[in-house]
C-alpha positions in Angstrom: 0.0 0.0 0.1 2.6 2.6 1.2 4.8 1.6 -2.0 2.0 2.2 -4.3 1.1 5.5 -2.9 4.7 6.7 -2.8 5.3 5.8 -6.3 2.1 7.4 -7.6 2.8 10.8 -5.7 6.2 10.8 -7.2 5.0 10.2 -10.7 6.7 6.8 -11.1 4.6 4.1 -12.7 1.3 6.0 -11.9 -0.7 3.5 -14.3 1.2 0.5 -13.1 0.8 1.4 -9.4 -2.9 2.7 -9.6 -4.4 -0.4 -10.5 -2.9 -2.5 -7.7 -3.8 0.1 -5.3 -7.3 -0.2 -6.4 -7.3 -3.9 -6.2 -6.0 -3.5 -2.7 -8.7 -1.3 -1.7 -11.4 -3.6 -3.4 -10.5 -6.5 -1.2 -9.4 -4.9 2.1 -11.6 -1.8 2.4 -10.5 0.7 4.7 -9.7 -1.5 7.7 -6.1 -1.5 7.0 -5.6 2.1 6.4 -4.2 4.7 8.5 -6.1 7.9 9.2 -3.5 9.8 6.9 -4.2 7.2 4.2 -7.7 7.5 4.4 -7.4 11.5 3.8 -4.7 11.0 1.1 -6.2 8.4 -1.2 -9.5 10.4 -2.2 -7.4 13.6 -2.7 -4.9 11.5 -4.8 -7.9 10.3 -6.8 -9.3 13.8 -7.5 -5.8 14.9 -8.6 -5.7 11.9 -11.2 -8.9 12.7 -12.7 -6.9 15.2 -14.8 -4.3 13.1 -15.9 -3.4 12.5 -19.5 -3.5 8.9 -19.7 -7.3 7.9 -20.1 -6.7 4.4 -18.2 -5.3 6.6 -15.2 -8.3 8.6 -15.3 -10.4 5.6 -15.4 -8.8 3.8 -12.5 -8.7 7.2 -10.6 -12.4 7.3 -10.8 -12.5 3.7 -9.6 -10.3 4.8 -6.6 -12.7 7.3 -5.8 -15.7 4.9 -5.8 -13.9 2.6 -3.6 -12.8 5.3 -1.1 -16.3 6.8 -0.8 -16.9 5.3 2.7 -14.0 7.3 4.3 -14.0 10.4 1.9 -14.3 13.5 4.4 -14.8 15.8 1.1 -17.8 14.1 -0.4 -19.0 17.3 -2.3 -15.5 18.3 -3.6 -15.3 14.8 -4.9 -18.6 14.7 -6.8 -17.9 18.3 -8.3 -14.3 16.9 -9.5 -16.1 13.8 -11.0 -18.7 15.7 -12.5 -16.3 18.1 -14.2 -13.9 15.0 -15.3 -17.2 13.3 -16.8 -18.2 16.6 -19.0 -15.0 17.0 -20.3 -14.1 13.1 -21.1 -13.4 12.4 -24.8 -12.3 9.0 -24.5 -15.7 6.7 -24.6 -14.6 3.7 -22.6 -13.9 6.0 -19.7 -17.1 7.9 -19.5 -18.9 5.3 -17.7 -16.6 5.3 -14.8 -17.3 8.7 -13.5 -21.1 8.2 -13.1 -20.2 4.8 -11.4 -18.1 6.5 -8.9 -20.9 8.9 -7.9 -23.2 5.9 -6.8 -23.9 6.2 -3.1 -23.2 9.7 -3.1 -25.3 12.9 -2.9 -25.8 14.0 -6.5 -28.9 16.1 -6.1 -26.8 19.3 -7.0 -26.1 17.4 -10.2 -28.8 15.5 -10.9 -30.6 17.8 -13.7 -27.3 17.9 -15.7 -27.0 14.0 -15.5 -30.7 13.4 -16.5 -30.1 15.6 -19.6 -26.9 13.9 -20.3 -29.1 10.5 -20.0 -31.8 11.7 -22.1 -29.4 12.8 -24.8 -27.7 9.4 -24.8 -31.1 7.7 -25.4 -31.9 9.9 -28.1 -29.1 10.1 -30.3 -28.4 7.6 -33.1 -25.2 5.6 -32.2 -22.6 4.3 -34.5 -22.0 0.7 -34.4 -18.4 1.1 -33.4 -19.6 3.3 -30.3 -22.6 1.2 -29.3 -20.6 -1.3 -26.4 -19.6 2.1 -24.7 -22.5 4.1 -25.1 -24.6 1.4 -23.8 -22.4 0.9 -20.9 -22.5 4.5 -20.1 -26.2 4.7 -20.5 -26.8 1.8 -18.4 -24.6 2.9 -15.5 -26.4 6.6 -15.6 -29.7 5.1 -15.7 -28.9 3.1 -12.6 -27.4 6.1 -10.9 -30.6 8.1 -11.5 -33.3 5.5 -11.1 -35.8 6.0 -8.4 -36.8 2.3 -8.9 -39.9 1.4 -6.8 -40.9 -2.0 -6.0 -44.0 -3.5 -7.8 -46.4 -6.0 -6.7 -47.8 -8.5 -9.3 -51.7 -7.9 -9.7 -52.4 -9.9 -12.7 -54.1 -13.0 -11.4 -57.5 -12.3 -13.1 -56.0 -11.3 -16.3 -56.1 -13.3 -19.4 -52.7 -15.0 -19.1 -50.8 -17.7 -20.9 -48.5 -19.6 -18.6 -46.1 -22.4 -18.9 -46.0 -24.2 -15.4 -42.7 -25.8 -15.5 -43.0 -29.5 -13.9 -40.7 -32.9 -14.0 -41.5 -34.5 -17.3 -43.1 -37.6 -15.2 -45.4 -35.0 -13.6 -47.0 -33.2 -16.4 -50.0 -35.6 -16.5 -50.7 -35.5 -13.1 -50.5 -31.9 -12.9 -52.7 -31.5 -16.1 -55.4 -33.7 -14.5 -55.6 -31.1 -11.5 -56.5 -28.4 -13.9 -59.7 -30.0 -14.9 -61.6 -28.3 -18.1 -59.2 -25.1 -18.2 -57.6 -24.5 -21.4 -54.3 -26.6 -21.4 -51.5 -28.3 -23.4 -48.9 -30.6 -22.3 -45.5 -29.6 -23.8 -41.9 -30.5 -23.3 -41.2 -28.1 -20.3 -44.7 -28.9 -18.6 -48.1 -27.9 -19.2 -49.1 -24.3 -21.0 -52.4 -23.0 -19.3 -54.6 -20.1 -20.4 -56.7 -18.8 -17.9 -58.1 -15.9 -16.0 -57.6 -18.0 -12.6 -54.2 -18.0 -12.2 -54.5 -17.8 -8.4 -56.5 -21.0 -8.3 -53.4 -23.0 -10.1 -50.6 -21.3 -8.0 -51.4 -23.4 -4.8 -50.7 -26.8 -6.8 -47.5 -28.2 -5.1 -45.9 -30.1 -8.0 -45.1 -27.1 -10.4 -41.6 -25.5 -10.1 -41.7 -22.3 -12.1 -44.4 -20.4 -13.8 -43.2 -18.7 -17.0 -45.8 -16.1 -18.4 -45.9 -15.9 -22.2 -46.5 -12.3 -23.8 -49.0 -13.1 -26.9 -47.5 -10.0 -29.0 -43.9 -11.2 -28.1 -43.8 -14.9 -28.2 -40.4 -15.0 -29.5 -37.5 -12.4 -30.2 -34.5 -12.1 -32.7 -31.3 -14.2 -31.7 -29.4 -11.0 -32.6 -29.1 -9.2 -29.2 -29.4 -5.8 -30.7 -32.7 -6.7 -32.4 -34.0 -8.7 -29.7 -33.7 -5.3 -27.5 -35.9 -3.5 -29.8 -38.7 -6.3 -28.4 -37.8 -6.2 -24.9 -37.8 -2.4 -24.8 -41.0 -1.9 -26.9 -44.4 -1.0 -26.3 -46.1 -4.4 -26.5 -43.8 -5.9 -23.8 -44.1 -3.0 -21.5 -48.0 -2.8 -21.9 -48.0 -6.4 -20.8 -45.7 -5.8 -17.6 -47.6 -2.5 -16.5 -50.9 -4.4 -16.8 -49.8 -7.0 -14.3 -46.8 -5.2 -12.0 -48.5 -2.4 -10.0 -46.3 0.6 -8.6 -44.0 3.3 -9.9 -40.7 3.7 -11.4 -38.5 1.5 -13.8 -39.0 -2.5 -13.8 -36.1 -4.0 -12.5 -34.9 -7.2 -14.7 -32.6 -9.7 -15.2 -31.8 -11.9 -18.4 -31.7 -15.7 -18.3 -30.5 -16.8 -21.5 -30.6 -20.6 -22.4 -28.5 -21.9 -25.2 -26.5 -24.8 -26.5 -23.2 -22.8 -26.5 -22.4 -21.7 -23.2 -19.4 -19.6 -24.5 -21.7 -17.0 -26.3 -24.0 -16.6 -23.1 -22.3 -13.9 -21.5 -21.8 -11.8 -24.6 -25.4 -11.9 -25.5 -26.8 -11.2 -22.2 -24.5 -7.9 -21.9 -25.4 -6.7 -25.1 -29.1 -7.1 -25.0 -29.1 -5.8 -21.4 -27.3 -2.8 -22.4 -29.1 -1.9 -25.4 -32.8 -2.5 -23.9 -31.5 -0.2 -20.9 -30.4 2.7 -23.5 -33.6 2.3 -25.6 -36.2 1.7 -23.2 -36.3 5.3 -22.3 -36.0 4.6 -18.5 -38.9 2.0 -18.4 -36.6 -1.0 -17.9 -33.2 -1.0 -15.8 -30.9 -4.2 -15.8 -30.5 -5.2 -12.2 -29.4 -8.8 -11.9 -29.0 -8.4 -8.0 -32.3 -7.0 -7.2 -35.0 -7.7 -10.0 -38.6 -8.1 -10.3 -38.8 -9.6 -13.7 -36.7 -12.3 -15.4 -36.8 -12.5 -19.2 -36.4 -16.2 -19.9 -34.8 -16.6 -23.4 -34.4 -20.0 -24.8 -32.5 -20.5 -28.1 -34.4 -22.7 -30.6 -33.2 -24.4 -34.0 -34.3 -21.2 -36.2 -33.4 -17.4 -36.2 -35.5 -16.6 -33.2 -35.6 -17.4 -29.5 -38.7 -18.1 -27.3 -39.3 -15.4 -24.7 -41.0 -16.0 -21.3 -41.3 -13.7 -18.3 -41.0 -14.9 -14.6 -42.2 -12.6 -11.9 -40.4 -12.6 -8.6 -43.5 -11.0 -6.9 -45.8 -13.8 -7.8 -47.6 -15.1 -4.7 -46.3 -18.3 -4.2 -45.9 -19.3 -0.7 -46.1 -23.1 -1.1 -42.8 -23.9 0.3 -42.1 -21.1 2.5 -41.3 -23.5 5.4 -38.2 -24.4 3.6 -36.0 -22.0 5.1 -32.8 -24.0 4.9 -31.5 -27.3 3.0 -28.3 -29.1 2.8 -26.6 -30.9 -0.2 -28.9 -33.9 -1.5 -32.0 -32.2 -0.1 -35.2 -33.5 -1.6 -36.8 -30.7 -4.0 -40.2 -29.8 -2.0 -42.1 -30.5 -5.4 -40.8 -34.1 -5.4 -41.8 -34.8 -1.8 -45.1 -33.2 -2.8 -45.7 -35.2 -5.9 -44.9 -38.4 -3.7 -47.8 -37.5 -1.1 -50.0 -36.8 -4.2 -49.6 -40.3 -5.4 -49.7 -41.7 -1.8 -52.9 -40.1 -1.1 -55.3 -43.1 -1.3 -53.0 -44.9 1.0 -52.6 -42.1 3.7 -54.2 -42.7 7.2 -56.5 -39.9 8.7 -54.8 -38.6 12.2 -51.8 -40.7 11.0 -48.7 -41.4 13.1 -45.9 -40.9 10.9 -42.2 -41.9 10.8 -39.5 -40.4 8.6 -36.1 -42.5 9.6 -34.0 -40.3 7.0 -35.6 -37.0 7.2 -32.9 -34.5 6.3 -34.0 -30.9 6.7 -37.8 -32.2 7.2 -39.2 -31.7 3.7 -41.0 -34.9 3.7 -42.6 -34.3 6.9 -43.7 -30.9 5.8 -45.2 -32.2 2.9 -47.2 -35.0 4.5 -48.5 -32.4 6.9 -49.7 -30.6 3.7 -51.5 -33.6 2.5 -53.8 -34.1 5.3 -54.3 -34.3 9.1 -51.6 -36.3 11.2 -51.7 -37.2 15.0 -47.8 -37.0 15.2 -44.5 -37.0 12.9 -40.9 -38.2 14.1 -38.1 -37.3 11.9 -34.6 -39.3 12.6 -31.4 -38.5 11.2 -27.8 -38.9 11.8 -26.8 -35.6 10.5 -26.8 -33.1 13.3 -26.9 -30.0 10.7 -29.7 -31.6 8.8 -31.7 -32.1 12.2 -31.2 -28.5 13.3 -32.5 -27.1 10.1 -35.2 -29.3 10.1 -36.5 -28.0 13.5 -36.3 -24.5 12.1 -38.2 -25.4 9.0 -40.9 -27.4 10.5 -42.1 -25.7 13.7 -45.2 -27.8 14.8 -46.4 -29.1 18.0 -46.9 -32.5 16.4 -43.5 -33.1 14.9 -40.3 -34.1 16.7 -36.9 -34.4 15.1 -34.5 -36.7 16.7 -30.7 -36.7 16.1 -29.9 -40.5 16.0 -29.2 -43.5 13.7 -32.6 -45.0 12.8 -31.1 -48.3 13.2 -30.6 -47.6 16.9 -33.8 -45.8 17.4 -36.6 -47.0 19.3 -40.3 -45.9 20.0 -43.1 -47.1 22.2 -45.8 -47.0 19.7 -46.3 -48.2 16.1 -46.6 -46.3 13.1 -49.4 -45.8 10.3 -46.9 -44.4 7.8 -43.3 -44.5 7.1 -42.4 -41.7 4.6 -38.9 -40.9 3.6 -36.1 -40.0 0.8 -33.9 -43.1 1.1 -30.2 -42.5 1.4 -27.9 -42.7 -1.8 -24.5 -42.9 -2.8 -23.6 -40.2 -5.7 -21.7 -43.0 -7.4 -24.8 -45.0 -7.8 -25.6 -48.9 -6.3 -22.9 -49.4 -4.0 -22.5 -52.2 -1.4 -23.1 -49.9 1.4 -26.3 -48.8 -0.2 -27.5 -52.3 -0.8 -26.7 -53.0 2.8 -28.6 -50.1 4.1 -31.8 -51.1 2.2 -31.8 -54.6 3.5 -31.4 -53.3 7.2 -34.1 -50.9 6.5 -36.7 -53.4 5.1 -35.7 -55.6 8.0 -36.4 -53.1 10.7 -39.9 -52.1 9.1 -42.0 -54.5 11.3 -40.6 -52.9 14.5 -42.3 -49.6 13.3 -45.1 -50.1 10.9 -48.5 -51.3 11.9 -50.1 -54.2 9.6 -52.3 -51.8 7.9 -49.7 -49.4 7.4 -47.8 -48.0 3.9 -44.3 -47.0 3.1 -44.1 -44.0 0.9 -40.4 -43.3 -0.4 -38.3 -41.9 -2.8 -35.3 -44.0 -4.1 -32.4 -42.9 -6.1 -31.6 -46.5 -6.5 -35.1 -48.3 -7.8 -33.7 -51.5 -8.9 -32.3 -52.1 -5.2 -36.0 -51.9 -4.0 -37.3 -54.9 -5.6 -33.8 -56.6 -5.1 -33.8 -56.3 -1.6 -37.8 -56.4 -0.6 -38.4 -59.0 1.7 -41.4 -61.4 1.3 -43.4 -59.9 3.9 -43.6 -56.7 1.9 -45.1 -55.7 -1.6 -44.8 -53.0 -4.0 -48.3 -51.6 -4.4 -47.3 -48.7 -6.8 -44.1 -47.7 -8.5 -43.7 -44.7 -10.5 -40.8 -42.9 -12.2 -40.0 -39.2 -10.8 -37.5 -38.6 -13.7 -37.7 -39.3 -17.4 -34.6 -41.3 -17.5 -35.8 -43.6 -14.4 -32.9 -42.7 -12.0 -35.4 -41.6 -9.3 -38.6 -43.3 -8.6 -41.4 -43.4 -6.1 -42.5 -46.6 -4.4 -45.9 -47.3 -2.3 -45.0 -50.5 -0.3 -47.6 -52.5 2.1 -47.4 -55.7 3.9 -48.0 -58.7 1.8 -50.6 -59.9 3.8 -52.8 -56.5 3.5 -52.4 -56.7 0.0 -53.8 -60.0 -0.3 -57.1 -58.6 1.2 -57.6 -55.8 -1.3 
């Protein structure tokens, strides 16, 4: 730090020393600085804004941005930044000045900055200058934005929505929709409805992607695509569904075959969209209300969909925490949907490998229980389960299921069976055998096992004669995960 400062002050290798100085500040902040250095650094940054080397000027602005928290002359810094911005002739440097103003009081300069932004938005741009002009526009727009949060209010409008589901769940989800206009497609089920609020509580869809009738697709060339996103049809659609004031904050999710082009496409599209939208849209990947879902197709156009972050989806609000390997709530919900005819009223429920409690939470959603016990050897998962499922009728126990005892029998054993990432191993096979052998100690003769297995072949290979698979259904298209409903053989024979 001291060496960098001394060299810069003496004019030795200013460019070479300024970049690592900025990097040091970015990584360490003000904590490692002396009081003298905190005073010296902003003053140095202001001086270097007039340096003859454009890269030095750009890094000087960056230095002022990084030193904002300890700058004791903020008004002087803002004035210096604006003067440098106004006189800057090098395009790639211009965006650095408004970027450095962020978080500071710009009220005295707001009108002038707004005029500059308006000029950028209404001036034709040469192709060679487009990248840098768009960057400047986006930074200015974010600096001046008075973005307000909007709330989704389009539930009763005529909406066409792709409800994304696992491919194995599409038929079941479609059946829950009754006579609504719907179509099963590769990604899930497309529904056209004015009753969106009635569909949202369904627990097996993963994502709701809205389709804009006037903009079902966009060009695959980013600058042409921006004309659609920034156009009146898209804005009218969003404005009808999102109520509030200010710009709509968005991010772009581009799904393509060649990942190497993804970042460049998103950057070009977002910069151009911000510039030509007239302040109605602002790219804000860290704090967004809208995701533009763009999916590459075989042709010259991409599919366009919109995901609204503010959609009232509280289905899995209990899922505050998870661990690696945790079952997705929609999978647990699908298992419970398939198990519904077998579930007992006022049941006593056991999950011997409960993880963070997802299966028990979904069982409580599926119908009334008397009590539920979750058991797991993983202490972190048990603690998270206790935070996820806070209910008087549920207990989570940090213990190995094979050492666990209970003074009553259970109506249901529900679980996501442990698995090895490498597939069927000897350890997993032994675990399945031990599990089935222990079932009679816990499950009533009228009871049912509802399980998810990542090793479906092992279920039948290790199932003892006194247990029978009543139902078996895939939960992934390739069959690597499946659901099973298992009962005592004697009880199955009475059906």
